[in-house]
All heavy atoms as a GROMACS GRO file, in nm:
protein
  618
    1MET      N    1   1.617   0.282   1.940
    1MET     CA    2   1.550   0.321   1.819
    1MET      C    3   1.423   0.238   1.806
    1MET      O    4   1.422   0.120   1.837
    1MET     CB    5   1.642   0.296   1.699
    1MET     CG    6   1.579   0.330   1.567
    1MET     SD    7   1.680   0.288   1.422
    1MET     CE    8   1.833   0.367   1.458
    2LYS      N    9   1.316   0.298   1.758
    2LYS     CA   10   1.190   0.228   1.732
    2LYS      C   11   1.188   0.184   1.586
    2LYS      O   12   1.211   0.264   1.496
    2LYS     CB   13   1.071   0.318   1.761
    2LYS     CG   14   1.055   0.350   1.907
    2LYS     CD   15   0.931   0.433   1.929
    2LYS     CE   16   0.914   0.463   2.076
    2LYS     NZ   17   0.788   0.532   2.103
    3ILE      N   18   1.159   0.056   1.566
    3ILE     CA   19   1.160  -0.001   1.431
    3ILE      C   20   1.030  -0.075   1.407
    3ILE      O   21   0.986  -0.154   1.491
    3ILE     CB   22   1.280  -0.096   1.413
    3ILE    CG1   23   1.410  -0.020   1.435
    3ILE    CG2   24   1.275  -0.163   1.276
    3ILE    CD1   25   1.532  -0.106   1.446
    4LEU      N   26   0.969  -0.052   1.292
    4LEU     CA   27   0.845  -0.118   1.252
    4LEU      C   28   0.872  -0.198   1.126
    4LEU      O   29   0.925  -0.146   1.028
    4LEU     CB   30   0.736  -0.014   1.225
    4LEU     CG   31   0.604  -0.065   1.171
    4LEU    CD1   32   0.532  -0.146   1.278
    4LEU    CD2   33   0.518   0.051   1.125
    5ILE      N   34   0.837  -0.327   1.130
    5ILE     CA   35   0.854  -0.415   1.015
    5ILE      C   36   0.718  -0.473   0.979
    5ILE      O   37   0.649  -0.527   1.064
    5ILE     CB   38   0.956  -0.527   1.045
    5ILE    CG1   39   1.093  -0.466   1.076
    5ILE    CG2   40   0.963  -0.626   0.930
    5ILE    CD1   41   1.196  -0.565   1.120
    6LEU      N   42   0.681  -0.460   0.853
    6LEU     CA   43   0.553  -0.512   0.802
    6LEU      C   44   0.578  -0.633   0.714
    6LEU      O   45   0.665  -0.631   0.627
    6LEU     CB   46   0.482  -0.407   0.717
    6LEU     CG   47   0.426  -0.288   0.790
    6LEU    CD1   48   0.414  -0.170   0.697
    6LEU    CD2   49   0.292  -0.323   0.850
    7VAL      N   50   0.500  -0.738   0.736
    7VAL     CA   51   0.508  -0.857   0.652
    7VAL      C   52   0.369  -0.921   0.651
    7VAL      O   53   0.289  -0.897   0.742
    7VAL     CB   54   0.618  -0.954   0.704
    7VAL    CG1   55   0.580  -1.016   0.836
    7VAL    CG2   56   0.654  -1.059   0.602
    8ASP      N   57   0.339  -0.998   0.547
    8ASP     CA   58   0.205  -1.056   0.541
    8ASP      C   59   0.183  -1.164   0.646
    8ASP      O   60   0.084  -1.165   0.717
    8ASP     CB   61   0.173  -1.106   0.400
    8ASP     CG   62   0.269  -1.210   0.349
    8ASP    OD1   63   0.376  -1.229   0.408
    8ASP    OD2   64   0.237  -1.274   0.246
    9LYS      N   65   0.275  -1.259   0.658
    9LYS     CA   66   0.266  -1.365   0.759
    9LYS      C   67   0.404  -1.425   0.780
    9LYS      O   68   0.500  -1.390   0.712
    9LYS     CB   69   0.164  -1.471   0.719
    9LYS     CG   70   0.183  -1.526   0.581
    9LYS     CD   71   0.065  -1.612   0.541
    9LYS     CE   72   0.060  -1.626   0.390
    9LYS     NZ   73  -0.068  -1.668   0.342
   10PHE      N   74   0.417  -1.513   0.878
   10PHE     CA   75   0.546  -1.573   0.909
   10PHE      C   76   0.594  -1.669   0.802
   10PHE      O   77   0.713  -1.688   0.784
   10PHE     CB   78   0.541  -1.648   1.042
   10PHE     CG   79   0.532  -1.560   1.163
   10PHE    CD1   80   0.436  -1.582   1.259
   10PHE    CD2   81   0.620  -1.456   1.182
   10PHE    CE1   82   0.428  -1.503   1.371
   10PHE    CE2   83   0.613  -1.375   1.294
   10PHE     CZ   84   0.516  -1.400   1.389
   11ASN      N   85   0.502  -1.733   0.732
   11ASN     CA   86   0.538  -1.834   0.631
   11ASN      C   87   0.605  -1.768   0.510
   11ASN      O   88   0.574  -1.656   0.475
   11ASN     CB   89   0.414  -1.909   0.584
   11ASN     CG   90   0.342  -1.978   0.697
   11ASN    OD1   91   0.400  -2.006   0.801
   11ASN    ND2   92   0.215  -2.004   0.679
   12GLY      N   93   0.695  -1.842   0.448
   12GLY     CA   94   0.758  -1.795   0.325
   12GLY      C   95   0.888  -1.719   0.351
   12GLY      O   96   0.927  -1.693   0.464
   13GLY      N   97   0.952  -1.681   0.242
   13GLY     CA   98   1.082  -1.615   0.250
   13GLY      C   99   1.080  -1.482   0.322
   13GLY      O  100   1.162  -1.456   0.410
   14ALA      N  101   0.986  -1.395   0.285
   14ALA     CA  102   0.979  -1.262   0.348
   14ALA      C  103   0.949  -1.274   0.496
   14ALA      O  104   1.006  -1.202   0.579
   14ALA     CB  105   0.873  -1.177   0.279
   15GLY      N  106   0.860  -1.366   0.533
   15GLY     CA  107   0.827  -1.386   0.674
   15GLY      C  108   0.946  -1.434   0.755
   15GLY      O  109   0.968  -1.389   0.868
   16ASN      N  110   1.024  -1.525   0.699
   16ASN     CA  111   1.144  -1.574   0.769
   16ASN      C  112   1.248  -1.465   0.786
   16ASN      O  113   1.306  -1.449   0.893
   16ASN     CB  114   1.204  -1.694   0.694
   16ASN     CG  115   1.125  -1.820   0.715
   16ASN    OD1  116   1.073  -1.846   0.823
   16ASN    ND2  117   1.113  -1.900   0.610
   17ILE      N  118   1.271  -1.389   0.681
   17ILE     CA  119   1.369  -1.280   0.688
   17ILE      C  120   1.324  -1.174   0.788
   17ILE      O  121   1.403  -1.123   0.866
   17ILE     CB  122   1.392  -1.218   0.548
   17ILE    CG1  123   1.451  -1.320   0.452
   17ILE    CG2  124   1.479  -1.093   0.557
   17ILE    CD1  125   1.585  -1.378   0.495
   18ALA      N  126   1.195  -1.142   0.789
   18ALA     CA  127   1.141  -1.044   0.884
   18ALA      C  128   1.164  -1.089   1.027
   18ALA      O  129   1.197  -1.009   1.115
   18ALA     CB  130   0.993  -1.020   0.858
   19GLN      N  131   1.149  -1.219   1.053
   19GLN     CA  132   1.173  -1.272   1.187
   19GLN      C  133   1.320  -1.260   1.227
   19GLN      O  134   1.351  -1.218   1.339
   19GLN     CB  135   1.134  -1.421   1.193
   19GLN     CG  136   0.986  -1.446   1.180
   19GLN     CD  137   0.959  -1.594   1.175
   19GLN    OE1  138   0.979  -1.664   1.273
   19GLN    NE2  139   0.914  -1.641   1.059
   20ILE      N  140   1.408  -1.296   1.137
   20ILE     CA  141   1.552  -1.289   1.166
   20ILE      C  142   1.594  -1.145   1.193
   20ILE      O  143   1.664  -1.116   1.290
   20ILE     CB  144   1.633  -1.350   1.048
   20ILE    CG1  145   1.606  -1.500   1.039
   20ILE    CG2  146   1.782  -1.321   1.065
   20ILE    CD1  147   1.657  -1.564   0.910
   21ILE      N  148   1.551  -1.053   1.106
   21ILE     CA  149   1.587  -0.912   1.123
   21ILE      C  150   1.528  -0.857   1.252
   21ILE      O  151   1.596  -0.788   1.328
   21ILE     CB  152   1.541  -0.830   1.001
   21ILE    CG1  153   1.623  -0.869   0.878
   21ILE    CG2  154   1.550  -0.680   1.028
   21ILE    CD1  155   1.572  -0.812   0.748
   22SER      N  156   1.401  -0.888   1.279
   22SER     CA  157   1.336  -0.840   1.401
   22SER      C  158   1.408  -0.888   1.526
   22SER      O  159   1.433  -0.811   1.619
   22SER     CB  160   1.190  -0.887   1.407
   22SER     OG  161   1.117  -0.834   1.302
   23SER      N  162   1.441  -1.014   1.528
   23SER     CA  163   1.510  -1.073   1.643
   23SER      C  164   1.647  -1.008   1.664
   23SER      O  165   1.683  -0.971   1.776
   23SER     CB  166   1.526  -1.223   1.623
   23SER     OG  167   1.592  -1.281   1.730
   24GLU      N  168   1.722  -0.994   1.557
   24GLU     CA  169   1.856  -0.935   1.567
   24GLU      C  170   1.850  -0.789   1.612
   24GLU      O  171   1.926  -0.746   1.697
   24GLU     CB  172   1.928  -0.946   1.433
   24GLU     CG  173   2.069  -0.891   1.434
   24GLU     CD  174   2.162  -0.961   1.533
   24GLU    OE1  175   2.144  -1.081   1.558
   24GLU    OE2  176   2.254  -0.893   1.586
   25LEU      N  177   1.759  -0.712   1.555
   25LEU     CA  178   1.748  -0.571   1.594
   25LEU      C  179   1.702  -0.557   1.740
   25LEU      O  180   1.746  -0.468   1.812
   25LEU     CB  181   1.652  -0.497   1.500
   25LEU     CG  182   1.704  -0.477   1.358
   25LEU    CD1  183   1.594  -0.423   1.268
   25LEU    CD2  184   1.824  -0.385   1.357
   26SER      N  185   1.615  -0.646   1.783
   26SER     CA  186   1.571  -0.645   1.922
   26SER      C  187   1.687  -0.679   2.016
   26SER      O  188   1.702  -0.618   2.123
   26SER     CB  189   1.456  -0.745   1.942
   26SER     OG  190   1.417  -0.750   2.076
   27ASN      N  191   1.768  -0.776   1.977
   27ASN     CA  192   1.886  -0.813   2.057
   27ASN      C  193   1.986  -0.698   2.069
   27ASN      O  194   2.065  -0.695   2.162
   27ASN     CB  195   1.956  -0.935   1.997
   27ASN     CG  196   1.875  -1.062   2.014
   27ASN    OD1  197   1.788  -1.070   2.100
   27ASN    ND2  198   1.901  -1.160   1.930
   28ARG      N  199   1.980  -0.605   1.977
   28ARG     CA  200   2.068  -0.489   1.979
   28ARG      C  201   2.003  -0.370   2.050
   28ARG      O  202   2.037  -0.255   2.025
   28ARG     CB  203   2.108  -0.450   1.837
   28ARG     CG  204   2.192  -0.556   1.770
   28ARG     CD  205   2.230  -0.514   1.631
   28ARG     NE  206   2.301  -0.622   1.565
   28ARG     CZ  207   2.382  -0.607   1.463
   28ARG    NH1  208   2.403  -0.485   1.414
   28ARG    NH2  209   2.442  -0.709   1.409
   29GLN      N  210   1.907  -0.401   2.137
   29GLN     CA  211   1.842  -0.302   2.224
   29GLN      C  212   1.753  -0.203   2.150
   29GLN      O  213   1.734  -0.091   2.196
   29GLN     CB  214   1.946  -0.228   2.310
   29GLN     CG  215   2.039  -0.318   2.388
   29GLN     CD  216   1.965  -0.417   2.476
   29GLN    OE1  217   1.872  -0.380   2.545
   29GLN    NE2  218   2.006  -0.542   2.471
   30ASN      N  219   1.696  -0.243   2.037
   30ASN     CA  220   1.599  -0.160   1.966
   30ASN      C  221   1.459  -0.204   2.005
   30ASN      O  222   1.437  -0.318   2.043
   30ASN     CB  223   1.617  -0.175   1.814
   30ASN     CG  224   1.748  -0.118   1.767
   30ASN    OD1  225   1.768   0.002   1.772
   30ASN    ND2  226   1.839  -0.204   1.724
   31GLU      N  227   1.364  -0.113   1.994
   31GLU     CA  228   1.223  -0.145   2.020
   31GLU      C  229   1.160  -0.182   1.886
   31GLU      O  230   1.132  -0.096   1.803
   31GLU     CB  231   1.154  -0.023   2.080
   31GLU     CG  232   1.013  -0.049   2.124
   31GLU     CD  233   0.949   0.074   2.184
   31GLU    OE1  234   1.019   0.151   2.255
   31GLU    OE2  235   0.829   0.095   2.159
   32VAL      N  236   1.138  -0.312   1.866
   32VAL     CA  237   1.094  -0.364   1.737
   32VAL      C  238   0.948  -0.409   1.744
   32VAL      O  239   0.908  -0.482   1.835
   32VAL     CB  240   1.182  -0.482   1.692
   32VAL    CG1  241   1.137  -0.535   1.557
   32VAL    CG2  242   1.328  -0.440   1.686
   33THR      N  243   0.869  -0.366   1.645
   33THR     CA  244   0.732  -0.412   1.628
   33THR      C  245   0.724  -0.482   1.493
   33THR      O  246   0.761  -0.424   1.391
   33THR     CB  247   0.632  -0.295   1.633
   33THR    OG1  248   0.645  -0.230   1.760
   33THR    CG2  249   0.490  -0.344   1.616
   34LEU      N  250   0.676  -0.605   1.494
   34LEU     CA  251   0.657  -0.683   1.372
   34LEU      C  252   0.508  -0.696   1.348
   34LEU      O  253   0.434  -0.749   1.431
   34LEU     CB  254   0.723  -0.821   1.386
   34LEU     CG  255   0.710  -0.917   1.269
   34LEU    CD1  256   0.766  -0.858   1.140
   34LEU    CD2  257   0.779  -1.048   1.302
   35VAL      N  258   0.461  -0.644   1.234
   35VAL     CA  259   0.318  -0.642   1.202
   35VAL      C  260   0.289  -0.744   1.094
   35VAL      O  261   0.353  -0.743   0.989
   35VAL     CB  262   0.275  -0.501   1.154
   35VAL    CG1  263   0.128  -0.500   1.117
   35VAL    CG2  264   0.305  -0.397   1.260
   36LEU      N  265   0.192  -0.830   1.120
   36LEU     CA  266   0.147  -0.928   1.022
   36LEU      C  267   0.014  -0.880   0.964
   36LEU      O  268  -0.081  -0.857   1.039
   36LEU     CB  269   0.132  -1.066   1.086
   36LEU     CG  270   0.267  -1.132   1.115
   36LEU    CD1  271   0.314  -1.092   1.252
   36LEU    CD2  272   0.260  -1.279   1.100
   37THR      N  273   0.009  -0.863   0.833
   37THR     CA  274  -0.108  -0.802   0.769
   37THR      C  275  -0.210  -0.902   0.717
   37THR      O  276  -0.323  -0.865   0.691
   37THR     CB  277  -0.064  -0.712   0.651
   37THR    OG1  278   0.003  -0.792   0.554
   37THR    CG2  279   0.025  -0.600   0.699
   38ASP      N  280  -0.172  -1.028   0.699
   38ASP     CA  281  -0.265  -1.127   0.644
   38ASP      C  282  -0.276  -1.251   0.732
   38ASP      O  283  -0.289  -1.362   0.683
   38ASP     CB  284  -0.222  -1.170   0.503
   38ASP     CG  285  -0.246  -1.062   0.399
   38ASP    OD1  286  -0.337  -0.981   0.420
   38ASP    OD2  287  -0.174  -1.060   0.299
   39ASP      N  288  -0.270  -1.234   0.862
   39ASP     CA  289  -0.277  -1.347   0.953
   39ASP      C  290  -0.356  -1.310   1.078
   39ASP      O  291  -0.309  -1.326   1.190
   39ASP     CB  292  -0.135  -1.391   0.991
   39ASP     CG  293  -0.131  -1.527   1.059
   39ASP    OD1  294  -0.232  -1.600   1.052
   39ASP    OD2  295  -0.029  -1.560   1.119
   40PRO      N  296  -0.481  -1.263   1.062
   40PRO     CA  297  -0.558  -1.217   1.178
   40PRO      C  298  -0.591  -1.328   1.278
   40PRO      O  299  -0.610  -1.301   1.395
   40PRO     CB  300  -0.684  -1.157   1.117
   40PRO     CG  301  -0.698  -1.223   0.985
   40PRO     CD  302  -0.557  -1.250   0.939
   41GLU      N  303  -0.597  -1.453   1.231
   41GLU     CA  304  -0.629  -1.564   1.322
   41GLU      C  305  -0.503  -1.623   1.387
   41GLU      O  306  -0.511  -1.723   1.456
   41GLU     CB  307  -0.706  -1.674   1.248
   41GLU     CG  308  -0.850  -1.634   1.215
   41GLU     CD  309  -0.858  -1.556   1.084
   41GLU    OE1  310  -0.773  -1.577   0.996
   41GLU    OE2  311  -0.948  -1.472   1.072
   42LYS      N  312  -0.388  -1.563   1.361
   42LYS     CA  313  -0.259  -1.605   1.418
   42LYS      C  314  -0.229  -1.752   1.386
   42LYS      O  315  -0.182  -1.826   1.470
   42LYS     CB  316  -0.258  -1.583   1.570
   42LYS     CG  317  -0.287  -1.441   1.610
   42LYS     CD  318  -0.290  -1.427   1.759
   42LYS     CE  319  -0.332  -1.286   1.797
   42LYS     NZ  320  -0.340  -1.266   1.939
   43LYS      N  321  -0.254  -1.792   1.262
   43LYS     CA  322  -0.235  -1.931   1.222
   43LYS      C  323  -0.091  -1.964   1.186
   43LYS      O  324  -0.047  -2.077   1.207
   43LYS     CB  325  -0.327  -1.965   1.105
   43LYS     CG  326  -0.473  -1.969   1.144
   43LYS     CD  327  -0.560  -2.010   1.029
   43LYS     CE  328  -0.706  -2.013   1.073
   43LYS     NZ  329  -0.795  -2.050   0.963
   44SER      N  330  -0.018  -1.869   1.129
   44SER     CA  331   0.120  -1.900   1.093
   44SER      C  332   0.208  -1.893   1.219
   44SER      O  333   0.188  -1.810   1.306
   44SER     CB  334   0.171  -1.806   0.984
   44SER     OG  335   0.179  -1.673   1.028
   45LYS      N  336   0.301  -1.984   1.227
   45LYS     CA  337   0.388  -1.994   1.346
   45LYS      C  338   0.527  -1.941   1.314
   45LYS      O  339   0.581  -1.964   1.207
   45LYS     CB  340   0.400  -2.140   1.391
   45LYS     CG  341   0.266  -2.207   1.418
   45LYS     CD  342   0.200  -2.148   1.540
   45LYS     CE  343   0.070  -2.218   1.568
   45LYS     NZ  344  -0.030  -2.137   1.626
   46HIS      N  345   0.585  -1.870   1.411
   46HIS     CA  346   0.721  -1.820   1.389
   46HIS      C  347   0.823  -1.931   1.414
   46HIS      O  348   0.800  -2.020   1.495
   46HIS     CB  349   0.749  -1.694   1.471
   46HIS     CG  350   0.731  -1.709   1.619
   46HIS    ND1  351   0.830  -1.756   1.700
   46HIS    CD2  352   0.626  -1.680   1.699
   46HIS    CE1  353   0.787  -1.757   1.825
   46HIS    NE2  354   0.662  -1.711   1.826
   47LYS      N  355   0.934  -1.923   1.343
   47LYS     CA  356   1.041  -2.022   1.352
   47LYS      C  357   1.160  -1.971   1.431
   47LYS      O  358   1.248  -2.047   1.465
   47LYS     CB  359   1.087  -2.061   1.211
   47LYS     CG  360   0.980  -2.124   1.126
   47LYS     CD  361   1.033  -2.152   0.987
   47LYS     CE  362   0.924  -2.209   0.899
   47LYS     NZ  363   0.970  -2.232   0.762
   48HIS      N  364   1.164  -1.842   1.458
   48HIS     CA  365   1.278  -1.780   1.525
   48HIS      C  366   1.231  -1.718   1.656
   48HIS      O  367   1.116  -1.682   1.672
   48HIS     CB  368   1.342  -1.675   1.434
   48HIS     CG  369   1.386  -1.731   1.303
   48HIS    ND1  370   1.504  -1.796   1.287
   48HIS    CD2  371   1.324  -1.736   1.182
   48HIS    CE1  372   1.516  -1.836   1.162
   48HIS    NE2  373   1.407  -1.801   1.096
   49LEU      N  374   1.323  -1.704   1.749
   49LEU     CA  375   1.293  -1.649   1.880
   49LEU      C  376   1.257  -1.501   1.867
   49LEU      O  377   1.336  -1.421   1.816
   49LEU     CB  378   1.413  -1.666   1.974
   49LEU     CG  379   1.394  -1.618   2.116
   49LEU    CD1  380   1.284  -1.696   2.185
   49LEU    CD2  381   1.524  -1.632   2.194
   50LEU      N  382   1.137  -1.465   1.911
   50LEU     CA  383   1.088  -1.328   1.901
   50LEU      C  384   1.048  -1.274   2.037
   50LEU      O  385   0.956  -1.193   2.048
   50LEU     CB  386   0.970  -1.320   1.803
   50LEU     CG  387   0.998  -1.362   1.660
   50LEU    CD1  388   0.869  -1.367   1.579
   50LEU    CD2  389   1.099  -1.269   1.595
   51SER      N  390   1.118  -1.315   2.142
   51SER     CA  391   1.078  -1.279   2.278
   51SER      C  392   1.081  -1.128   2.305
   51SER      O  393   0.999  -1.078   2.380
   51SER     CB  394   1.165  -1.351   2.381
   51SER     OG  395   1.301  -1.317   2.363
   52GLY      N  396   1.170  -1.055   2.243
   52GLY     CA  397   1.178  -0.911   2.266
   52GLY      C  398   1.107  -0.829   2.160
   52GLY      O  399   1.116  -0.707   2.159
   53VAL      N  400   1.033  -0.895   2.072
   53VAL     CA  401   0.968  -0.828   1.960
   53VAL      C  402   0.818  -0.820   1.988
   53VAL      O  403   0.755  -0.918   2.026
   53VAL     CB  404   0.992  -0.906   1.828
   53VAL    CG1  405   0.918  -0.842   1.712
   53VAL    CG2  406   1.141  -0.916   1.799
   54ARG      N  407   0.762  -0.701   1.968
   54ARG     CA  408   0.618  -0.683   1.983
   54ARG      C  409   0.550  -0.728   1.854
   54ARG      O  410   0.585  -0.683   1.745
   54ARG     CB  411   0.586  -0.536   2.010
   54ARG     CG  412   0.439  -0.510   2.026
   54ARG     CD  413   0.417  -0.366   2.071
   54ARG     NE  414   0.276  -0.336   2.060
   54ARG     CZ  415   0.226  -0.235   1.993
   54ARG    NH1  416   0.305  -0.149   1.933
   54ARG    NH2  417   0.097  -0.216   1.989
   55LEU      N  418   0.454  -0.819   1.866
   55LEU     CA  419   0.381  -0.870   1.749
   55LEU      C  420   0.244  -0.805   1.741
   55LEU      O  421   0.173  -0.797   1.841
   55LEU     CB  422   0.366  -1.021   1.757
   55LEU     CG  423   0.495  -1.102   1.760
   55LEU    CD1  424   0.464  -1.249   1.777
   55LEU    CD2  425   0.576  -1.078   1.634
   56VAL      N  426   0.207  -0.760   1.622
   56VAL     CA  427   0.075  -0.700   1.598
   56VAL      C  428   0.013  -0.775   1.482
   56VAL      O  429   0.073  -0.788   1.375
   56VAL     CB  430   0.084  -0.550   1.566
   56VAL    CG1  431  -0.051  -0.493   1.528
   56VAL    CG2  432   0.145  -0.473   1.682
   57TYR      N  433  -0.108  -0.827   1.504
   57TYR     CA  434  -0.182  -0.896   1.400
   57TYR      C  435  -0.298  -0.807   1.357
   57TYR      O  436  -0.387  -0.779   1.437
   57TYR     CB  437  -0.238  -1.028   1.453
   57TYR     CG  438  -0.132  -1.129   1.491
   57TYR    CD1  439  -0.072  -1.125   1.616
   57TYR    CD2  440  -0.093  -1.227   1.401
   57TYR    CE1  441   0.026  -1.217   1.651
   57TYR    CE2  442   0.004  -1.320   1.436
   57TYR     CZ  443   0.063  -1.314   1.560
   57TYR     OH  444   0.158  -1.406   1.595
   58LEU      N  445  -0.296  -0.761   1.234
   58LEU     CA  446  -0.405  -0.677   1.186
   58LEU      C  447  -0.526  -0.763   1.155
   58LEU      O  448  -0.513  -0.874   1.103
   58LEU     CB  449  -0.364  -0.602   1.059
   58LEU     CG  450  -0.261  -0.493   1.074
   58LEU    CD1  451  -0.238  -0.425   0.939
   58LEU    CD2  452  -0.301  -0.391   1.176
   59PRO      N  453  -0.645  -0.714   1.185
   59PRO     CA  454  -0.766  -0.788   1.150
   59PRO      C  455  -0.783  -0.790   0.999
   59PRO      O  456  -0.728  -0.706   0.929
   59PRO     CB  457  -0.878  -0.710   1.217
   59PRO     CG  458  -0.824  -0.572   1.231
   59PRO     CD  459  -0.676  -0.586   1.248
   60LYS      N  460  -0.861  -0.886   0.952
   60LYS     CA  461  -0.887  -0.893   0.809
   60LYS      C  462  -0.959  -0.766   0.765
   60LYS      O  463  -1.063  -0.731   0.820
   60LYS     CB  464  -0.972  -1.015   0.777
   60LYS     CG  465  -0.974  -1.051   0.633
   60LYS     CD  466  -1.015  -1.196   0.617
   60LYS     CE  467  -1.001  -1.237   0.474
   60LYS     NZ  468  -0.879  -1.306   0.447
   61PRO      N  469  -0.904  -0.692   0.668
   61PRO     CA  470  -0.965  -0.565   0.628
   61PRO      C  471  -1.100  -0.583   0.560
   61PRO      O  472  -1.122  -0.679   0.490
   61PRO     CB  473  -0.862  -0.504   0.533
   61PRO     CG  474  -0.774  -0.614   0.492
   61PRO     CD  475  -0.782  -0.722   0.596
   62ASP      N  476  -1.187  -0.488   0.584
   62ASP     CA  477  -1.321  -0.486   0.526
   62ASP      C  478  -1.327  -0.372   0.425
   62ASP      O  479  -1.385  -0.268   0.451
   62ASP     CB  480  -1.421  -0.458   0.639
   62ASP     CG  481  -1.531  -0.561   0.645
   62ASP    OD1  482  -1.518  -0.664   0.580
   62ASP    OD2  483  -1.629  -0.534   0.716
   63ASN      N  484  -1.264  -0.391   0.310
   63ASN     CA  485  -1.256  -0.286   0.208
   63ASN      C  486  -1.192  -0.158   0.262
   63ASN      O  487  -1.226  -0.048   0.222
   63ASN     CB  488  -1.394  -0.254   0.149
   63ASN     CG  489  -1.450  -0.370   0.070
   63ASN    OD1  490  -1.374  -0.446   0.009
   63ASN    ND2  491  -1.580  -0.387   0.073
   64LYS      N  492  -1.103  -0.172   0.359
   64LYS     CA  493  -1.031  -0.057   0.414
   64LYS      C  494  -0.882  -0.074   0.383
   64LYS      O  495  -0.833  -0.185   0.366
   64LYS     CB  496  -1.050  -0.047   0.565
   64LYS     CG  497  -1.190  -0.010   0.606
   64LYS     CD  498  -1.198   0.007   0.755
   64LYS     CE  499  -1.338   0.047   0.797
   64LYS     NZ  500  -1.349   0.063   0.941
   65ASN      N  501  -0.814   0.034   0.382
   65ASN     CA  502  -0.672   0.034   0.358
   65ASN      C  503  -0.600  -0.027   0.478
   65ASN      O  504  -0.625   0.008   0.592
   65ASN     CB  505  -0.627   0.179   0.337
   65ASN     CG  506  -0.484   0.189   0.297
   65ASN    OD1  507  -0.396   0.125   0.353
   65ASN    ND2  508  -0.458   0.272   0.198
   66LYS      N  509  -0.507  -0.120   0.455
   66LYS     CA  510  -0.434  -0.186   0.563
   66LYS      C  511  -0.351  -0.087   0.644
   66LYS      O  512  -0.334  -0.104   0.764
   66LYS     CB  513  -0.346  -0.297   0.508
   66LYS     CG  514  -0.424  -0.416   0.462
   66LYS     CD  515  -0.334  -0.525   0.412
   66LYS     CE  516  -0.418  -0.640   0.362
   66LYS     NZ  517  -0.337  -0.748   0.312
   67LEU      N  518  -0.298   0.016   0.581
   67LEU     CA  519  -0.221   0.114   0.657
   67LEU      C  520  -0.309   0.192   0.752
   67LEU      O  521  -0.268   0.229   0.862
   67LEU     CB  522  -0.146   0.208   0.562
   67LEU     CG  523  -0.032   0.144   0.484
   67LEU    CD1  524   0.030   0.245   0.390
   67LEU    CD2  525   0.072   0.086   0.576
   68TYR      N  526  -0.435   0.215   0.715
   68TYR     CA  527  -0.530   0.280   0.805
   68TYR      C  528  -0.553   0.192   0.928
   68TYR      O  529  -0.556   0.239   1.040
   68TYR     CB  530  -0.662   0.306   0.733
   68TYR     CG  531  -0.771   0.358   0.823
   68TYR    CD1  532  -0.772   0.492   0.862
   68TYR    CD2  533  -0.870   0.274   0.872
   68TYR    CE1  534  -0.871   0.540   0.946
   68TYR    CE2  535  -0.969   0.321   0.955
   68TYR     CZ  536  -0.969   0.454   0.993
   68TYR     OH  537  -1.064   0.501   1.077
   69LEU      N  538  -0.568   0.061   0.905
   69LEU     CA  539  -0.586  -0.032   1.017
   69LEU      C  540  -0.462  -0.034   1.106
   69LEU      O  541  -0.472  -0.040   1.228
   69LEU     CB  542  -0.616  -0.172   0.966
   69LEU     CG  543  -0.753  -0.193   0.905
   69LEU    CD1  544  -0.763  -0.331   0.841
   69LEU    CD2  545  -0.860  -0.176   1.011
   70LEU      N  546  -0.346  -0.030   1.044
   70LEU     CA  547  -0.222  -0.029   1.121
   70LEU      C  548  -0.216   0.093   1.211
   70LEU      O  549  -0.186   0.083   1.331
   70LEU     CB  550  -0.102  -0.030   1.026
   70LEU     CG  551   0.035  -0.011   1.089
   70LEU    CD1  552   0.066  -0.129   1.180
   70LEU    CD2  553   0.141   0.002   0.982
   71LYS      N  554  -0.250   0.207   1.157
   71LYS     CA  555  -0.248   0.331   1.236
   71LYS      C  556  -0.343   0.319   1.354
   71LYS      O  557  -0.311   0.362   1.466
   71LYS     CB  558  -0.286   0.450   1.149
   71LYS     CG  559  -0.284   0.580   1.222
   71LYS     CD  560  -0.324   0.696   1.132
   71LYS     CE  561  -0.328   0.824   1.214
   71LYS     NZ  562  -0.382   0.935   1.139
   72SER      N  563  -0.460   0.262   1.334
   72SER     CA  564  -0.558   0.252   1.443
   72SER      C  565  -0.513   0.151   1.548
   72SER      O  566  -0.552   0.161   1.662
   72SER     CB  567  -0.694   0.214   1.388
   72SER     OG  568  -0.695   0.082   1.336
   73HIS      N  569  -0.428   0.052   1.510
   73HIS     CA  570  -0.384  -0.049   1.607
   73HIS      C  571  -0.262  -0.007   1.687
   73HIS      O  572  -0.251  -0.038   1.805
   73HIS     CB  573  -0.355  -0.180   1.537
   73HIS     CG  574  -0.475  -0.267   1.524
   73HIS    ND1  575  -0.601  -0.226   1.554
   73HIS    CD2  576  -0.488  -0.394   1.482
   73HIS    CE1  577  -0.685  -0.324   1.533
   73HIS    NE2  578  -0.619  -0.426   1.488
   74ILE      N  579  -0.167   0.058   1.622
   74ILE     CA  580  -0.046   0.094   1.696
   74ILE      C  581  -0.038   0.243   1.723
   74ILE      O  582   0.034   0.285   1.812
   74ILE     CB  583   0.082   0.043   1.628
   74ILE    CG1  584   0.101   0.106   1.492
   74ILE    CG2  585   0.081  -0.106   1.617
   74ILE    CD1  586   0.234   0.074   1.430
   75GLY      N  587  -0.114   0.321   1.646
   75GLY     CA  588  -0.130   0.465   1.667
   75GLY      C  589  -0.018   0.535   1.740
   75GLY      O  590   0.097   0.530   1.699
   76ASN      N  591  -0.051   0.598   1.850
   76ASN     CA  592   0.044   0.679   1.925
   76ASN      C  593   0.094   0.610   2.052
   76ASN      O  594   0.124   0.674   2.149
   76ASN     CB  595  -0.021   0.813   1.963
   76ASN     CG  596  -0.052   0.894   1.840
   76ASN    OD1  597   0.025   0.894   1.744
   76ASN    ND2  598  -0.164   0.962   1.839
   77ARG      N  599   0.101   0.478   2.050
   77ARG     CA  600   0.151   0.406   2.168
   77ARG      C  601   0.297   0.439   2.191
   77ARG      O  602   0.374   0.458   2.099
   77ARG     CB  603   0.138   0.255   2.149
   77ARG     CG  604  -0.005   0.210   2.145
   77ARG     CD  605  -0.010   0.063   2.132
   77ARG     NE  606  -0.148   0.020   2.113
   77ARG     CZ  607  -0.185  -0.103   2.093
   77ARG    NH1  608  -0.094  -0.197   2.089
   77ARG    NH2  609  -0.310  -0.133   2.076
   78LYS      N  610   0.334   0.442   2.317
   78LYS     CA  611   0.473   0.472   2.352
   78LYS      C  612   0.538   0.355   2.419
   78LYS      O  613   0.481   0.276   2.478
   78LYS     CB  614   0.478   0.594   2.443
   78LYS     CG  615   0.433   0.717   2.370
   78LYS     CD  616   0.443   0.836   2.459
   78LYS     CE  617   0.398   0.959   2.381
   78LYS     NZ  618   0.411   1.079   2.453
   0.00000   0.00000   0.00000
């Protein structure tokens, strides 16, 4: 199954939970993509093993909708 998880960055409660869920779902043979929407410089560090998880860092938006940027970054990749 393909799973997409959106979170602002690794820091904080939501970021930690997103990492745990992503890692567990990946370990269960799912194709997991974790998207960080507010960390374009990749400054926040993950605390959990994400070796099987695809990470996508969206660039800082320029008055554009973040979902539009997401579509342009992951679009129709297989």
